[in-house]
N, C-alpha and C positions, 0 to 999 in steps of 0.2 A: 234194213238188214244188209249184212255183208258177209263175206267169207273171211276167215281168220286163219293165219298160219301159226301153228303151235311149235312146241319144242322139238318135235321130231326133225324139223328142218335145220336145227342148230348143227353147224359144222358139216352139213351135207350140201345145202344150197345147190341142188341139182338144176334148178331153174327151168325144168320142163313146164312148170306152171306159167312162167313168163312168156314162153313161146306160144302158148295156146290162148292167152288172154286177149280177147278181141278189143279191149279198151285200154290196154297197157296200164293197168292199175296195180301191178305188183313190182315192187322196187327193192333194191339193196345196193349198197356201195361196196367197194372192194374190202373195206375194213369191217363190214358187218358179218356176223356169224350165221345169219339167216335172212330170209326174205320177208317182206311186209306188204299187206294188202291195204291200199288206200281206202278208208271207210266210206268216202262219199263218191269216189269214182267207180267203185265196183258196181256192176249191174246185175249181180247175182245169177250169172249164166251157168255157173257150176263147172265150167270147162277146166278150171285149175284143179278142182278137187280130184277128178279122175286121172289127171295127168301126173299128180304127185306120186313118185315111186315109194315114198316112205309114209304115206297116209297122214301127213302133217296138216292138211287143210280141211277145215270144217265150216259148215254153215254156222253163222253166229249162234243160233239157238241150239246147235248140237255140239258145241265145244264142251268136252268133258270137264267136269268140276275141277279136276286136278290141274287143268290147263286154262282155267277161266281168266287168269291174269293176262294171258296172251291176247285177249280181246282188246284190252286197254293198251297193251304194249304196241300192238299193230297200229293203232290210231296215234299214239303218243310219238312214235318214231317220226312222223311227218312234221311234228312241231319241235321235238327235243330229241334228236337222234343220239346225242351223246349220253343222255340220261338212260335211254333204253339200252344202248350198248353196255353201259356199266351194269344195269340190272341183269341183262343176259349173262354177262361174265360172272356176276355174283351167283346166279342160279346154277350155272355150270359148276362153279367152284364148290357150291354147297351140295351138289349132286341132286338138285331138285328139278332140273330141266328134263323131265321125263313125262311124256304124255301117257 
């Protein structure tokens, strides 16, 4: 189990979650529109969830159905960031990036 950052983070990237994470498992690059949780480094402490000012972070089992794709996008970003960036851009363009 891990935590997942969903679409509410897109173009917000407040990064309060990054500062409270005890294992530094939340990442993004300057070109990213959101942050991502590393699925194997996350220790499920939940510190990030309450720190997020936009409610973008969910326990994996609690990710809303409408945001289920973000579970795989968070993991995929660590292997194929360009693919994920393109998908996020497409979701925003289609108006589908809403939790």
